[in-house]
mmCIF file of the C-alpha atoms, coordinates in Angstrom:
data_MODEL
# 
_entry.id   MODEL 
# 
loop_
_atom_site.group_PDB 
_atom_site.id 
_atom_site.type_symbol 
_atom_site.label_atom_id 
_atom_site.label_alt_id 
_atom_site.label_comp_id 
_atom_site.label_asym_id 
_atom_site.label_entity_id 
_atom_site.label_seq_id 
_atom_site.pdbx_PDB_ins_code 
_atom_site.Cartn_x 
_atom_site.Cartn_y 
_atom_site.Cartn_z 
_atom_site.occupancy 
_atom_site.B_iso_or_equiv 
_atom_site.pdbx_formal_charge 
_atom_site.auth_seq_id 
_atom_site.auth_comp_id 
_atom_site.auth_asym_id 
_atom_site.auth_atom_id 
_atom_site.pdbx_PDB_model_num 
ATOM 1   C CA . UNK A 1 1   ? 97.971  92.976 89.952  1.00 0.00 ? 1   UNK A CA 1 
ATOM 2   C CA . UNK A 1 2   ? 98.238  92.639 93.795  1.00 0.00 ? 2   UNK A CA 1 
ATOM 3   C CA . UNK A 1 3   ? 101.707 91.066 94.880  1.00 0.00 ? 3   UNK A CA 1 
ATOM 4   C CA . UNK A 1 4   ? 101.911 87.729 96.285  1.00 0.00 ? 4   UNK A CA 1 
ATOM 5   C CA . UNK A 1 5   ? 102.974 87.861 100.115 1.00 0.00 ? 5   UNK A CA 1 
ATOM 6   C CA . UNK A 1 6   ? 105.743 85.420 100.901 1.00 0.00 ? 6   UNK A CA 1 
ATOM 7   C CA . UNK A 1 7   ? 104.287 83.322 103.287 1.00 0.00 ? 7   UNK A CA 1 
ATOM 8   C CA . UNK A 1 8   ? 106.019 79.972 104.754 1.00 0.00 ? 8   UNK A CA 1 
ATOM 9   C CA . UNK A 1 9   ? 102.898 78.570 106.214 1.00 0.00 ? 9   UNK A CA 1 
ATOM 10  C CA . UNK A 1 10  ? 101.495 75.933 103.593 1.00 0.00 ? 10  UNK A CA 1 
ATOM 11  C CA . UNK A 1 11  ? 98.095  73.961 103.423 1.00 0.00 ? 11  UNK A CA 1 
ATOM 12  C CA . UNK A 1 12  ? 98.454  71.035 105.917 1.00 0.00 ? 12  UNK A CA 1 
ATOM 13  C CA . UNK A 1 13  ? 100.653 72.690 108.776 1.00 0.00 ? 13  UNK A CA 1 
ATOM 14  C CA . UNK A 1 14  ? 99.602  72.717 111.809 1.00 0.00 ? 14  UNK A CA 1 
ATOM 15  C CA . UNK A 1 15  ? 98.897  76.513 113.608 1.00 0.00 ? 15  UNK A CA 1 
ATOM 16  C CA . UNK A 1 16  ? 98.307  78.294 116.406 1.00 0.00 ? 16  UNK A CA 1 
ATOM 17  C CA . UNK A 1 17  ? 96.158  81.584 116.824 1.00 0.00 ? 17  UNK A CA 1 
ATOM 18  C CA . UNK A 1 18  ? 98.144  83.942 118.414 1.00 0.00 ? 18  UNK A CA 1 
ATOM 19  C CA . UNK A 1 19  ? 95.468  86.992 118.281 1.00 0.00 ? 19  UNK A CA 1 
ATOM 20  C CA . UNK A 1 20  ? 91.793  87.307 118.451 1.00 0.00 ? 20  UNK A CA 1 
ATOM 21  C CA . UNK A 1 21  ? 89.144  85.437 119.403 1.00 0.00 ? 21  UNK A CA 1 
ATOM 22  C CA . UNK A 1 22  ? 90.353  82.167 118.925 1.00 0.00 ? 22  UNK A CA 1 
ATOM 23  C CA . UNK A 1 23  ? 93.606  82.950 120.902 1.00 0.00 ? 23  UNK A CA 1 
ATOM 24  C CA . UNK A 1 24  ? 95.371  79.585 121.972 1.00 0.00 ? 24  UNK A CA 1 
ATOM 25  C CA . UNK A 1 25  ? 93.778  77.220 119.862 1.00 0.00 ? 25  UNK A CA 1 
ATOM 26  C CA . UNK A 1 26  ? 95.197  75.431 117.184 1.00 0.00 ? 26  UNK A CA 1 
ATOM 27  C CA . UNK A 1 27  ? 94.211  73.392 113.855 1.00 0.00 ? 27  UNK A CA 1 
ATOM 28  C CA . UNK A 1 28  ? 95.130  71.987 110.578 1.00 0.00 ? 28  UNK A CA 1 
ATOM 29  C CA . UNK A 1 29  ? 95.791  74.791 107.614 1.00 0.00 ? 29  UNK A CA 1 
ATOM 30  C CA . UNK A 1 30  ? 92.724  74.272 104.976 1.00 0.00 ? 30  UNK A CA 1 
ATOM 31  C CA . UNK A 1 31  ? 93.690  76.811 102.356 1.00 0.00 ? 31  UNK A CA 1 
ATOM 32  C CA . UNK A 1 32  ? 96.243  80.059 102.285 1.00 0.00 ? 32  UNK A CA 1 
ATOM 33  C CA . UNK A 1 33  ? 95.254  83.212 100.054 1.00 0.00 ? 33  UNK A CA 1 
ATOM 34  C CA . UNK A 1 34  ? 98.614  84.582 99.002  1.00 0.00 ? 34  UNK A CA 1 
ATOM 35  C CA . UNK A 1 35  ? 97.164  87.831 97.285  1.00 0.00 ? 35  UNK A CA 1 
ATOM 36  C CA . UNK A 1 36  ? 94.814  88.682 100.630 1.00 0.00 ? 36  UNK A CA 1 
ATOM 37  C CA . UNK A 1 37  ? 97.357  87.892 103.373 1.00 0.00 ? 37  UNK A CA 1 
ATOM 38  C CA . UNK A 1 38  ? 94.469  85.336 104.923 1.00 0.00 ? 38  UNK A CA 1 
ATOM 39  C CA . UNK A 1 39  ? 94.436  81.502 105.678 1.00 0.00 ? 39  UNK A CA 1 
ATOM 40  C CA . UNK A 1 40  ? 91.811  79.234 106.606 1.00 0.00 ? 40  UNK A CA 1 
ATOM 41  C CA . UNK A 1 41  ? 92.063  77.124 109.684 1.00 0.00 ? 41  UNK A CA 1 
ATOM 42  C CA . UNK A 1 42  ? 90.022  73.830 110.347 1.00 0.00 ? 42  UNK A CA 1 
ATOM 43  C CA . UNK A 1 43  ? 87.331  74.237 113.149 1.00 0.00 ? 43  UNK A CA 1 
ATOM 44  C CA . UNK A 1 44  ? 88.478  77.761 113.908 1.00 0.00 ? 44  UNK A CA 1 
ATOM 45  C CA . UNK A 1 45  ? 87.144  81.311 113.117 1.00 0.00 ? 45  UNK A CA 1 
ATOM 46  C CA . UNK A 1 46  ? 83.820  79.505 112.612 1.00 0.00 ? 46  UNK A CA 1 
ATOM 47  C CA . UNK A 1 47  ? 80.976  81.954 111.290 1.00 0.00 ? 47  UNK A CA 1 
ATOM 48  C CA . UNK A 1 48  ? 77.407  81.078 110.717 1.00 0.00 ? 48  UNK A CA 1 
ATOM 49  C CA . UNK A 1 49  ? 76.306  81.421 106.895 1.00 0.00 ? 49  UNK A CA 1 
ATOM 50  C CA . UNK A 1 50  ? 72.322  81.890 106.090 1.00 0.00 ? 50  UNK A CA 1 
ATOM 51  C CA . UNK A 1 51  ? 72.012  79.981 102.851 1.00 0.00 ? 51  UNK A CA 1 
ATOM 52  C CA . UNK A 1 52  ? 69.250  79.490 100.267 1.00 0.00 ? 52  UNK A CA 1 
ATOM 53  C CA . UNK A 1 53  ? 68.945  75.915 99.133  1.00 0.00 ? 53  UNK A CA 1 
ATOM 54  C CA . UNK A 1 54  ? 70.356  76.056 95.461  1.00 0.00 ? 54  UNK A CA 1 
ATOM 55  C CA . UNK A 1 55  ? 71.845  73.022 93.259  1.00 0.00 ? 55  UNK A CA 1 
ATOM 56  C CA . UNK A 1 56  ? 74.871  72.420 95.349  1.00 0.00 ? 56  UNK A CA 1 
ATOM 57  C CA . UNK A 1 57  ? 73.443  72.692 99.103  1.00 0.00 ? 57  UNK A CA 1 
ATOM 58  C CA . UNK A 1 58  ? 69.797  71.238 98.840  1.00 0.00 ? 58  UNK A CA 1 
ATOM 59  C CA . UNK A 1 59  ? 69.121  71.820 102.497 1.00 0.00 ? 59  UNK A CA 1 
ATOM 60  C CA . UNK A 1 60  ? 69.224  75.653 103.166 1.00 0.00 ? 60  UNK A CA 1 
ATOM 61  C CA . UNK A 1 61  ? 69.525  77.343 106.506 1.00 0.00 ? 61  UNK A CA 1 
ATOM 62  C CA . UNK A 1 62  ? 71.998  78.655 109.006 1.00 0.00 ? 62  UNK A CA 1 
ATOM 63  C CA . UNK A 1 63  ? 75.345  76.738 108.218 1.00 0.00 ? 63  UNK A CA 1 
ATOM 64  C CA . UNK A 1 64  ? 78.527  76.912 110.209 1.00 0.00 ? 64  UNK A CA 1 
ATOM 65  C CA . UNK A 1 65  ? 82.078  77.146 107.881 1.00 0.00 ? 65  UNK A CA 1 
ATOM 66  C CA . UNK A 1 66  ? 85.564  78.320 108.743 1.00 0.00 ? 66  UNK A CA 1 
ATOM 67  C CA . UNK A 1 67  ? 85.956  81.996 107.552 1.00 0.00 ? 67  UNK A CA 1 
ATOM 68  C CA . UNK A 1 68  ? 90.032  83.068 106.821 1.00 0.00 ? 68  UNK A CA 1 
ATOM 69  C CA . UNK A 1 69  ? 92.058  84.539 109.364 1.00 0.00 ? 69  UNK A CA 1 
ATOM 70  C CA . UNK A 1 70  ? 95.025  86.975 108.861 1.00 0.00 ? 70  UNK A CA 1 
ATOM 71  C CA . UNK A 1 71  ? 98.425  85.244 108.381 1.00 0.00 ? 71  UNK A CA 1 
ATOM 72  C CA . UNK A 1 72  ? 99.835  87.691 110.880 1.00 0.00 ? 72  UNK A CA 1 
ATOM 73  C CA . UNK A 1 73  ? 97.368  86.447 113.466 1.00 0.00 ? 73  UNK A CA 1 
ATOM 74  C CA . UNK A 1 74  ? 98.586  82.726 112.903 1.00 0.00 ? 74  UNK A CA 1 
ATOM 75  C CA . UNK A 1 75  ? 102.094 80.562 114.050 1.00 0.00 ? 75  UNK A CA 1 
ATOM 76  C CA . UNK A 1 76  ? 103.389 77.535 112.775 1.00 0.00 ? 76  UNK A CA 1 
ATOM 77  C CA . UNK A 1 77  ? 103.470 74.956 115.812 1.00 0.00 ? 77  UNK A CA 1 
ATOM 78  C CA . UNK A 1 78  ? 106.645 73.158 116.163 1.00 0.00 ? 78  UNK A CA 1 
ATOM 79  C CA . UNK A 1 79  ? 106.161 69.485 115.850 1.00 0.00 ? 79  UNK A CA 1 
ATOM 80  C CA . UNK A 1 80  ? 109.199 68.698 118.276 1.00 0.00 ? 80  UNK A CA 1 
ATOM 81  C CA . UNK A 1 81  ? 108.684 71.470 120.966 1.00 0.00 ? 81  UNK A CA 1 
ATOM 82  C CA . UNK A 1 82  ? 104.932 71.767 120.512 1.00 0.00 ? 82  UNK A CA 1 
ATOM 83  C CA . UNK A 1 83  ? 105.334 75.582 121.005 1.00 0.00 ? 83  UNK A CA 1 
ATOM 84  C CA . UNK A 1 84  ? 104.549 78.286 118.246 1.00 0.00 ? 84  UNK A CA 1 
ATOM 85  C CA . UNK A 1 85  ? 107.511 79.299 116.333 1.00 0.00 ? 85  UNK A CA 1 
ATOM 86  C CA . UNK A 1 86  ? 108.896 81.297 113.023 1.00 0.00 ? 86  UNK A CA 1 
ATOM 87  C CA . UNK A 1 87  ? 109.862 79.386 110.061 1.00 0.00 ? 87  UNK A CA 1 
ATOM 88  C CA . UNK A 1 88  ? 113.139 79.843 108.130 1.00 0.00 ? 88  UNK A CA 1 
ATOM 89  C CA . UNK A 1 89  ? 114.271 78.437 104.664 1.00 0.00 ? 89  UNK A CA 1 
ATOM 90  C CA . UNK A 1 90  ? 117.695 76.668 104.318 1.00 0.00 ? 90  UNK A CA 1 
ATOM 91  C CA . UNK A 1 91  ? 119.405 74.944 101.392 1.00 0.00 ? 91  UNK A CA 1 
ATOM 92  C CA . UNK A 1 92  ? 120.788 71.776 101.725 1.00 0.00 ? 92  UNK A CA 1 
ATOM 93  C CA . UNK A 1 93  ? 123.754 70.304 100.150 1.00 0.00 ? 93  UNK A CA 1 
ATOM 94  C CA . UNK A 1 94  ? 121.835 69.017 97.136  1.00 0.00 ? 94  UNK A CA 1 
ATOM 95  C CA . UNK A 1 95  ? 120.493 72.195 96.565  1.00 0.00 ? 95  UNK A CA 1 
ATOM 96  C CA . UNK A 1 96  ? 117.062 71.452 97.978  1.00 0.00 ? 96  UNK A CA 1 
ATOM 97  C CA . UNK A 1 97  ? 115.393 74.266 99.841  1.00 0.00 ? 97  UNK A CA 1 
ATOM 98  C CA . UNK A 1 98  ? 113.825 73.328 102.921 1.00 0.00 ? 98  UNK A CA 1 
ATOM 99  C CA . UNK A 1 99  ? 111.600 75.100 106.090 1.00 0.00 ? 99  UNK A CA 1 
ATOM 100 C CA . UNK A 1 100 ? 113.012 74.690 109.395 1.00 0.00 ? 100 UNK A CA 1 
ATOM 101 C CA . UNK A 1 101 ? 111.571 75.592 113.057 1.00 0.00 ? 101 UNK A CA 1 
ATOM 102 C CA . UNK A 1 102 ? 113.946 78.431 114.291 1.00 0.00 ? 102 UNK A CA 1 
ATOM 103 C CA . UNK A 1 103 ? 112.761 77.122 118.022 1.00 0.00 ? 103 UNK A CA 1 
ATOM 104 C CA . UNK A 1 104 ? 114.269 73.354 117.427 1.00 0.00 ? 104 UNK A CA 1 
ATOM 105 C CA . UNK A 1 105 ? 116.439 74.176 114.394 1.00 0.00 ? 105 UNK A CA 1 
ATOM 106 C CA . UNK A 1 106 ? 114.756 70.972 112.729 1.00 0.00 ? 106 UNK A CA 1 
ATOM 107 C CA . UNK A 1 107 ? 113.545 70.369 109.349 1.00 0.00 ? 107 UNK A CA 1 
ATOM 108 C CA . UNK A 1 108 ? 110.077 70.853 108.715 1.00 0.00 ? 108 UNK A CA 1 
ATOM 109 C CA . UNK A 1 109 ? 108.142 68.114 106.471 1.00 0.00 ? 109 UNK A CA 1 
# 
């Protein structure tokens, strides 16, 4: 059994790519794969997929879709400062765990 990575980025977060072909671009996270350590970001890391027609895809041909990126190559975009930042986790007084931006110290979500 593969170990799950400890990941603070979640589906729906806005992230910035910090390395690779799409460096500097930002987008929304569509999915997170903790076992492979990868994320799929909306409209980034686009690849061309040659597809045959089938039940799901009636029209075959060359389709463009997002490919997964390594989690290490993306950083959370702070909603307050609009800059890439790391995330931390703190426990509130009521015992609830929340994520916070290390740059602005504000809670996320």
